[in-house]
LUMNUDREN-282532 format. One record per residue (C-alpha): residue in one letter; x, y, z. Coordinates in steps of 0.2 Angstrom, whole numbers, plus 5000, padded with zeros to 4 digits. Each point is the difference from the previous one (the first is absolute). Layout:
AXYZ/...
This chain:
M505351684852/S501549925009/S501349894995/P500349835008/L501949935002/T500749914985/R499949815001/S501449884997/A499949874985/E499149845004/V501049855001/R499349825001/R500849855009/T500349824996/R499649845010/R501049835002/P499349834997/V500049865014/R500549824997/V499849835010/G501249905011/L499949855012/R499349965018/I500149855012/A499049975016/L500450055018/P499549875013/L498650045013/A501349975013/L501050154995/T498550114999/V499549965018/A501850025005/L500050184992/V498450045009/A500649945016/A501650114998/A499050154996/L498949975016/T501549985011/L501450104993/P500050195004/S500350114985/A501650075007/D500849824999/L500049984982/G501850014997/P501750095005/T499750185006/L500550134987/S500850165004/L499150164995/R501250024985/E499749824994/E498150025001/N500150174990/E501149914987/L498749864999/V498650134998/K500950084986/A500449844991/E498349935001/K499150174995/G501350054988/L499850185007/P501250115009/H499450035019/V500850105013/D499250005018/P500050185008/A501150045015/G499249925016/T499149854991/P500049865012/L500649824995/H498649944990/T499549914983/H498950064986/D499349824998/P500150014981/Q499549834998/F498450015009/K499450175006/N500450074982/E500249844992/V501250034985/S499849834992/R498150005002/G499550184999/G501350054986/E500150185005/A501850015001/V501049944985/S501549895003/A501650024990/A499549834992/S498350064994/A499650034982/D498950155005/P499250054983/T500350195005/T501750074994/A500950135010/A499650134987/Q498149965001/A500050015019/R500850174999/N498750064988/A498749935012/A500750095015/S500050164990/Y498249984995/V499549965018/A501050165005/S498950104987/E498449925007/R500550075018/A500250174992/L498250024994/P498850105010/D499149925014/P498250015003/E499350135013/L499549925016/T498850045013/S499449905016/M498449925006/S499450045017/I500049865012/K499150085015/R498249965002/K498750145003/R499049945014/T498350075004/R499350015018/V499049844995/P500549874987/A499350054982/N499749814996/R500349835008/Y501849994993/D500450175005/M500349965019/A501549894996/G501550065010/G499050125009/C499750035019/Y498250025006/T498850005014/L498449904999/R498450065005/T498249964998/V498750104991/R499350065017/G501750065005/A500749875011/Y501949974998/V500949835002/R501050025016/G501149885011/S501349874999/G500249825002/D498449914999/D499150155008/L499450094985/V498550125003/L499050124991/S499750175008/R499850184996/G501350135005/K501550084994/R500749934983/R501850025006/T499849865013/A499349874987/A501049864995/R501050034984/Y500249874987/T501249984984/F499249914986/K501149884992/A499349944983/T500049814998/R499350014983/L498950134990/G498750075012/A500549885015/Y501050055015/L500949945016/I499550145013/Y501550035010/G500050085016/T501250085012/G501049865010/G500149894985/V498349935001/F498749964986/L498250035001/A499249834999/G498349925001/D499949845011/S498549915005/G498950155000/E501250125008/A501150124993/V501749995007/N501950054998/D501049854994/S501950005001/E500149914982/P499150024984/S498849874994/R498549974991/T499050075015/S500950174997/D500050014981/W498550124997/T499250044983/A499450185000/R498450054990/R499250174997/A498450025010/G498850124991/K500450114985/K500950145007/G501549895004/K500450065018/R499449855009/Y500849834998/T499649825006/F501349885005/T499749814997/L501049845003/R500149864988/G498549885006/G498850155001/R500350065018/S500150195000/L500550145012/S498650065010/A499450095016/L499049945014/K499650085016/G501650115000/R501149864995/L500949964984/V499449834994/T499849894984/A498449964993/D499049934985/K499450174996/A501450144998/K499950185008/P500850134990/F501550105007/V500750174996/L502050014998/E500750165005/R501950044996/V501250015014/R501750094998/G501549995012/K501249875007/R498849925010/C499449894987/A500649824998/K501449974988/F499749844991/P501649904999/E500750014982/S501750014991/Q500650174996/V500450074983/N501250135005/I499950114984/K499550185000/G499350104986/K498749974987/P500349864987/H500450074983/A498750014986/G499850064982/V499350174995/S498949904988/D499349834999/F500949964983/Q501750075002/E501749915002/V500149925017/R501449995013/G500349885014/F500749825001/V499449834994/D500249825007/A499449884986/H500249855010/T499449975018/H498849875008/G498850105012/M498849865002/A501349865003/F499249965017/E498849894991/F501249904989/L500749835003/G498549955010/G499950165010/N501049955015/V501850024994/H500050195001/C499950085017/G499050165002/R499050094987/P499850174992/W498550055010/H498849925013/K498350085003/W500450015019/G501750084997/V501849995001/T500049895015/F499249874991/A500850034983/L501850005005/R500049835010/D501249864997/C499449834994/V499349895014/D501349864997/H501350135003/T499250085016/L499749835008/T501849965000/G500650185005/G500850014982/N501149855002/G499049884990/A499750104985/A500949894987/L499650094985/E500550175006/T501649925008/F500549934984/L499850164989/S500750135013/G501449895006/E499550045018/P499749865012/S498650095008/H499050175001/D498950105011/P498349964994/V499350175007/G499550114986/W499050165005/P500650105010/T501849945002/F500549934983/K501649945007/D500549874986/W498650034987/P499750074988/A501850004993/P500849994983/N500449815001/S498349955009/L499049934986/T498649935010/H499450165008/E498950144993/G500850144992/T498650104991/Y498950055015/Y498950144994/K500850145010/W501749954993/M499250014982/E499450175005/R501750055006/A500649954983/W498750094991/R500250165010/G501949984997/G499750024981/Q499549834993/R498650024987/L499949834991/F499949835008/V499749834991/N499349865012/L500349834993/L498849865005/V501249855003/E499849815004/N501049844998/N498849845002/K501349875004/L500950095013/C498450055008/E499549815000/V501749975008/Y499850125015/P499149925014/L499050155006/K498750074989/H498250064999/N499950074982/S499849904984/C501749954992/D499350034982/D500950144992/M498550084992/D499049985016/S501350105010/I500250124987/R498150045000/L500050015019/Q501550124999/A499150114987/K498550015012/D501250055015/M500750144989/Y498250084998/A499849975019/F501650085005/Q499550154989/D498350025009/Y500949985017/I501250144995/D498550104994/A499249975016/Q501450085010/W500050154988/G498150045002/G499149904987/P500049924982/G501350064989/K500850115013/G501549895004/F501850024992/Y499949814993/R499150004983/I499949854989/V500150054982/K499649924984/S500750114987/P501550124997/W498850144999/E499249965017/A501749975007/R500650184994/E498450085008/V500349915017/I501950055000/N499650184996/E498850005013/G501449965013/K499549825003/L500749834997/A499549914983/V500049815004/V500149884985/M499549825003/G501149864993/I500349825000/E501649905003/T499649825003/S500649834995/V498549914993/P499050154992/F498249954994/G500449825005/C501349994986/T501249875007/F500549854989/K500449825004/Y501549914992/V499449834994/G500849884988/G501250124993/S498750154997/D499050135009/I498349995004/D499350175003/A498750035013/C499250154991/T499450064983/A500250164991/K498150035003/Q500149985019/I501650125000/T498950134991/D498549985011/Q501050025016/I501050154993/D498350084997/E499649955019/M501650085006/H499850154990/A498250025007/L500849995017/G501250144996/V501649914996/R501150094988/Q501849935001/M500549824999/E501549885000/L499749834991/V501049905012/N500850015017/K500949855008/F499449854989/D500049964982/N498350004994/A498949984984/L500550184995/G501949995001/G501649965009/V500650095015/A501850085005/G500149885015/D500750055017/A501849985005/G500849925015/P499049895013/T498450094995/G500249944983/I500249825006/V498450005009/I499050104987/N500649884987/G499449855010/A498350085002/N500050044981/F500249814997/L498649975012/E498950124990/T500549964982/G500949825000/T501650094994/F501450105006/W500750164993/D500849964983/M501650105005/E501549984987/T501650104998/C499750164991/D501150054984/P501050095004/A500249935017/D500550155009/T498650114994/V499150115012/D498449974990/A499649835009/D498849935012/N500549975018/P501449885003/Q499649835006/V501549925008/A500449835010/F500650085016/P499250175001/E500650145013/I498949985015/S499050165002/A498250055001/D500250184999/Q499550034982/Q498550074991/D498649894999/A500749885014/L498449975009/F499449874987/G501549895001/A500150025019/I498349925001/G500449854990/A501749985009/V499250015018/F498449914997/G500249904984/G500549845007/V500149904985/L500750074984/P500449914984/A501849974994/I500650184993/P501050014984/L501850045000/Y500350114986/P501550034989/P501250165002/P499150165001/A499550134992/H498349915000/C498550024987/N498449925002/Q499549924984/R498250015003/D499350144988/L498550104999/T498549894995/S498650034988/L498950035015/G501350125007/E499950104983/H498150005001/T500150075018/I501150144995/R498950044985/A498550005011/L500950125012/A500450124987/E498250004992/R499550065018/A501450135002/M500649895015/I501950035004/F501049844996/D501449975012/P501349874994/D500949985016/H500349825007/L499949934982/S501549914994/V501250094988/K499349904986/S498250025005/R500250185002/S500950034983/T498649914992/A498850115010/L500850164995/D499949944982/V498249995002/I500050175007/D501050064985/D498849924988/L498550095009/G500950165000/Y499450005018/Q500850125013/G499149955016/V501549905007/L500950025016/S501449915010/S499550035018/H501349925011/S501649944992/W499549834995/S500650034982/T501650034991/P501050134990/D499449934983/A498250025006/Y500350175009/T500650084984/R498649924990/I498850075013/Y500650184998/E500049984982/D498249955000/G499550155009/G499849905017/F500550055018/I501149925013/T500150005019/P501549915006/Y499849905017/A500350135014/G501249905011/D501350105009/S500450194995/T501749964994/G499549864988/F498550104994/V501150144995/D501149884990/K498549944991/W499450184997/R501650054991/T500049844989/H498250034995/I500450184994/G501249934988/W498449904993/A498850144998/D499150024983/E499950184995/R498449984991/F499149995017/Y499850105016/W501349955012/G499749965019/I500349855011/G499249925015/F500349855012/G499249845004/A500049975019/D499449824999/I499650035019/N498849885010/G500749835001/L500949994983/G501450125000/A501350045013/Q500150205002/G501550115000/D501249985015/P500650165008/R501750074995/G500550055018/S499750165011/N501950044999/V500250024981/A500650174994/N498550014988/K498649955012/V498250064999/D499850155010/Y498250035008/P498950094997/I500049984981/T499250114988/G498949924987/I498950054985/G499150155003/G501050055014/I499249875013/T501149965015/I500449815003/K500449965017/K500649835008/Q498549895001/R499249945015/A498949855003/G499549985018/K501650005010/R501149964985/I500950154991/Y500649954983/D501750074992/I500449954982/N501950015004/A499849875015/D498449904994/G500050004982/V498449974991/A499249915015/Q498250044993/Y499250094986/G499950175010/L501850014997/Y500150024982/P500050194999/D501649995012/W500749864988/I499750134985/E501050125010/D501449875003/L500149974981/T500550194997/K501349985015/V500849854991/A500050074983/G500650175006/A501549915009/S500749944984/G499350124987/G499950175010/K498450105004/A499449994982/E500049825000/G499049995016/E498750134992/A500049904984/I499449845008/F498650095009/D499550084984/D499949834991/M499049925014/S498850155001/R499749984981/G499649815003/P498150015002/E499950104983/A501049884991/Y498949865006/L498450094995/Q500750044982/M500449824998/W498249965005/E499350134989/R501049924985/A499249835005/Y498450084995/G500650044983/I500550185003/A501550054989/P501650065008/D500350184999/S500650084985/C501550105007/R501049855005/N499349914984/P500150124985/D499349884987/L498350025010/R499850194998/M498650084990/S499950174993/A499350155010/K498650004988/R499549825002/L500250025019/R498750145000/S498849894990/V500149855010/V499950085018/Q498350085002/R499350105014/G499249905014/M501149844997/T500649925016/T501949985004/T499749814995/Q499250044983/V501450124996/M501349875004/R499149864989/A500050144986/V501850075002/G501049885011/Q500750035017/P500550185004/F501850055003/Q499550125014/R498549995012/L500250155010/G498550075009/T498550014988/T501150004984/Y500749864989/G501450034989/V500449894984/C501250024986/V499550044983/R500850014982/G500250164990/G500950165005/D501149965015/A500149814999/E500349995019/S498750125006/L498549965012/A498250034996/M499050035015/I498249925003/D499150095014/F498749915011/S498750075012/A500149955019/K498949854996/G501249944986/T499150044984/V500850104986/T499850195000/R501350044986/V501449944990/R501650114997/A500949944985/
């Protein structure tokens, strides 16, 4: 038996009430003037130029935190109002805030977190990423990424170039060589030297310069031995042979693929990963995990808002040259007529060329361009990320406003489409890796499945929802009362439908008040536009009143008469669409002095939804709810004793953050720039609850909604030095995509593949002010994030927290030996005794009463995860 570290005493926090104020109307003319100003004024012209000292003083005043820039830092701002949104996100506590955590409580929490870092780490191994290829493909999926010659059963090889493709016997070394690029499971582009594609056209087999339907071949096994394959195009034409020529015909002829090695094979164009070493994995499927967690990103956002707002997509069956293309309305004008991109980025034009140059996009402030291309996702995974939440997202009103669209604007139609896309994306990645289940991207539906996937070395993907009108639950304000557009039964039925699709995490609101509750609203010009759209949707504006106390940080986003003109903020895209294309918006309210609190509370339907989520062990995310709605929602969580709660991207406030930690929940602050995130991390440490495992993650909010972290500069004293050493000893080099080489110091988080570099930048920022130990501490806390998420999710299923951090839950050694029987699974053990304090290899450790009150009893499991003995 071993002894865990002593825990500090539990301390609960208190919350504050909110009261009402007054409001008046803002004329439509002023709204239009503000929008026009936003479209014409560059962000640099917002007021008098500040000196570096003045800017730093502003940062200190707004964040209430000391901040010192390292030597060599160029002139810059940390953009606290937007990128790291103090007033909205609530991460940094101002001097005027009545944060429920006292200084003594924060010190105790920090001491507890330090003790967590001192616990033994799980032993890690690695997974192999190299494919073992046989001379001929083992099955119709196995040829993906390989280079082969093609010959007929009678020994004639495909030879020639251009349109002159012949079949002849002879030496294999002079045969045509083809790289097989998977378009989907079991289907391929057959890519030859010289950048040509084997295609079937009007009965002839030819080499084509571009992929198309006539070069997308489905492979099928011919015969039982698996050494011969046929290749068929959609429409029924198949690869065949006729009089020494390669042709297409109604009847397929079998071909033998023989592997070719060497540099003479064609290299299909693709973004690189630039990470060496094997991805880390666990030594057992059920041990504690390590890695990083992003609990809030929109990987399928290319479909939302009608499907034409977002430029590019995470994958395309014909490869990167099709996936990473700019929008048609951008390319037609050479990047000069992209009104939405111009509004958001502040740049009057941009180079519309994506692959292979990527001159202007992707970039941290380019919200209309793709950021989660599958190779960039692969780089994030190879760099240590192990848990990823993909949120299905929509906003019907702004979809209707945007003039270009090809998808339905109905929230639930869009969510169903994006869920379907997630499975197609998983299949596509599987296809690249050699068959079903072989890819790194694995959609998971339970914490046990996620733990197994992570310990296998792969990326566990959780499906979630963040939309403005979930389940059709809008309302119309008519005659002084709300008329709800949904019923409790409709909500229950659709939650069951979403659960069957794989959804396991959900927010109740996004941009609009709905029949479930009120929203926190958006600030600035975004807020003006969204509020107008809220009126069009519901018949009423946000009911924002002055909070009590008015200077509280526990407030919704400030609504002001003359907002600062800037679009560079989290979730700016929604507001920009309305600003640029909305045309006619109703008169917008002018509210009383901030701080502002939306008076719309959680409704009975909202409470019903939370209870329905809890019954299905689905994770509830209170982000975007108004302070009032969120407080009531957390009251429901408290009443249920439910611990499946998460704040995923800084759309809550300190009063809620402390309650979420107390409820056994988990928090991933909005990523933003590395300097701002380090400030948030330090604040969250002071809120940690010693009854639960500690770890932290981030919410990237990438792909059209959230601006990403800006670079700190290549000349700062504490810049990131390449190569970076990651978890398990991997080597992370600068990432290359086509002709573009990305450097976190100069480019910031331009796309998702740079999050491993961003993690390293966090250690540099933390270490600059707190020393090497501080840099190591933030890395430790981030790498414990997936485990903290999984333990929260386990508790959502009713598993009790561990008995070491919660002494009241301890049982005697005798009782432990009686309830834990040989052959029980890890899940059955946890249902009997609660979560283990230690999960190292094939042994779980729990605390028991009797004798040494702090001693650990050990439960040993077989490699398959069944109990072999109890040592207590």
